[in-house]
C-alpha positions in Angstrom: 0.0 0.0 0.0 1.2 3.5 -0.9 1.2 5.8 2.0 2.5 8.9 0.2 0.0 11.7 0.6 -0.8 13.5 -2.6 -2.4 16.9 -3.0 -6.1 17.1 -3.8 -5.2 18.4 -7.3 -3.1 15.3 -8.0 -5.6 12.7 -7.0 -7.2 10.6 -9.6 -10.9 10.9 -10.2 -12.9 7.7 -10.0 -16.4 7.4 -11.6 -18.7 4.8 -10.0 -22.3 3.8 -10.7 -24.5 1.2 -12.1 -23.6 -0.4 -15.5 -24.7 1.7 -18.4 -24.9 5.0 -16.5 -22.3 6.5 -18.8 -19.1 6.3 -16.8 -16.9 5.6 -19.8 -18.4 8.3 -22.0 -18.4 10.9 -19.3 -14.9 9.8 -18.1 -13.4 10.3 -21.5 -14.9 13.9 -21.7 -13.7 14.8 -18.2 -10.2 13.5 -19.1 -10.1 15.6 -22.2 -11.3 18.7 -20.3 -8.7 18.2 -17.6 -5.8 17.1 -19.9 -5.6 13.7 -18.0 -5.4 10.1 -19.1 -8.6 8.1 -19.1 -8.7 4.5 -17.9 -11.7 2.2 -18.2 -10.8 -0.7 -15.8 -13.0 -3.1 -17.8 -11.3 -2.2 -21.0 -7.9 -2.6 -19.4 -8.9 -6.1 -18.1 -10.1 -7.0 -21.6 -6.7 -6.0 -23.0 -4.9 -8.0 -20.4 -6.7 -11.1 -21.3 -7.3 -10.5 -25.0 -11.0 -11.3 -24.5 -14.3 -9.6 -23.6 -15.6 -9.4 -20.0 -18.4 -11.9 -20.9 -15.7 -14.3 -22.3 -13.7 -13.9 -19.1 -16.8 -14.7 -17.0 -17.6 -17.7 -19.2 -14.0 -19.1 -19.2 -12.8 -18.2 -15.7 -15.9 -17.4 -13.7 -17.1 -14.3 -11.8 -15.0 -15.0 -8.7 -11.8 -15.0 -10.8 -12.9 -11.9 -12.6 -13.7 -10.0 -9.3 -10.3 -10.9 -7.8 -8.4 -9.7 -10.9 -10.7 -6.6 -11.0 -9.8 -5.9 -7.3 -6.0 -6.0 -7.9 -6.2 -3.9 -11.1 -8.5 -1.3 -9.6 -6.6 -0.9 -6.4 -3.3 -0.5 -8.3 -4.9 2.2 -10.5 -6.4 4.0 -7.5 -2.9 4.7 -6.3 -1.9 6.5 -9.5 -2.0 10.3 -9.8 -3.8 12.5 -12.3 -6.0 9.9 -14.0 -9.7 9.7 -14.7 -10.8 6.1 -13.9 -14.1 4.4 -14.7 -14.7 1.3 -12.7 -17.1 -1.5 -13.5 -20.7 -1.4 -12.0 -20.0 -4.2 -9.5 -16.4 -3.3 -8.6 -17.3 -0.8 -5.8 -19.2 -3.5 -3.9 -15.8 -5.0 -3.0 -14.7 -3.4 0.3 -11.0 -3.3 -0.8 -11.8 -1.4 -4.0 -14.1 1.0 -2.2 -11.6 1.7 0.6 -8.7 2.2 -1.9 -10.7 4.5 -4.1 -12.1 6.6 -1.3 -8.6 6.9 0.4 -6.6 7.7 -2.8 -9.0 9.4 -5.2 -12.0 11.7 -5.5 -15.0 9.4 -6.1 -18.0 10.7 -8.1 -21.2 8.6 -8.0 -23.1 8.9 -11.3 -26.6 8.1 -10.2 -29.6 7.3 -12.5 -33.2 6.5 -11.6 -34.5 3.0 -12.2 -37.1 4.3 -14.7 -34.4 6.1 -16.7 -32.0 3.2 -16.5 -34.6 0.7 -17.8 -34.7 2.6 -21.1 -31.0 1.6 -21.6 -31.5 -2.1 -20.9 -31.9 -3.3 -24.6 -28.5 -1.8 -25.5 -26.8 -3.3 -22.5 -28.1 -6.8 -22.0 -25.8 -8.6 -24.5 -22.6 -7.1 -23.2 -23.2 -7.4 -19.4 -22.8 -10.9 -18.1 -24.4 -10.1 -14.7 -27.7 -9.2 -16.6 -27.9 -12.3 -18.7 -30.3 -15.0 -17.5 -32.0 -12.5 -15.1 -35.5 -11.2 -15.5 -36.5 -7.6 -15.1 -37.4 -8.0 -11.4 -34.0 -9.6 -10.6 -32.2 -6.8 -12.5 -34.2 -4.2 -10.5 -33.3 -6.0 -7.3 -29.6 -5.8 -8.3 -29.9 -2.2 -9.2 -31.3 -1.2 -5.8 -29.0 -3.6 -3.9 -25.9 -1.8 -5.3 -27.2 1.6 -4.2 -25.8 1.1 -0.6 -22.2 0.7 -1.9 -22.5 3.6 -4.3 -23.9 5.8 -1.6 -20.3 6.0 -0.1 -18.7 8.6 -2.2 -17.2 12.1 -2.3 -19.8 13.6 -4.7 -23.1 12.4 -6.2 -24.6 13.6 -9.4 -27.9 12.4 -10.9 -27.5 12.0 -14.7 -31.1 11.2 -15.7 -31.9 13.9 -18.3 -28.4 15.4 -18.6 -26.2 14.9 -21.6 -22.7 13.4 -21.1 -21.3 16.9 -21.9 -23.4 18.5 -19.2 -22.3 15.9 -16.6 -18.6 16.2 -17.6 -18.8 20.0 -17.3 -20.4 19.8 -13.9 -17.7 17.4 -12.7 -14.9 19.6 -14.0 -16.4 22.8 -12.5 -16.9 21.1 -9.1 -13.4 19.8 -9.1 -11.9 23.2 -10.0 -14.0 24.8 -7.2 -12.8 22.2 -4.7 -9.2 22.5 -5.8 -9.4 26.3 -5.4 -11.0 26.0 -2.0 -8.5 23.4 -0.6 -5.4 24.3 -2.5 -5.5 27.8 -4.0 -2.9 28.4 -6.6 -0.3 31.0 -5.5 0.1 33.6 -8.1 
């Protein structure tokens, strides 16, 4: 574990929330606006294995995936100046949650169940945890994860907002926070 304290301006920004909320799209925009690198943990894991997340689940199982996800995410949380999007289920793991909250600024991108349901058809095939579940089971999963997501540094409801609007809000709130806690000396 890295015990070096970093300034609030250097901390990586982590985006959490239910699958399909827009973490990757919004994260890429925030990274561009702040001139930082963007990392999607799921995409990094797919690169590491040369296969998709559904293929990793199928070949190695969810427990294997979650363990690898934990190691990868905790290592990334200790890096500076990144924008990191983590998988929808990752923040349920206490080690990931603690590492992100300790080392990063965590933004929870919230969405209402009714709004999220509209996205289901475009998500179902690429999300292994949704497959073989009916709508009631998916809704239960959605609400079950809310407790873990509720532990964050900042929450933003994204329902009717565009990705650009959400990214601008995040950047503006970060700049305000940075100026408040670590004003630049002119």
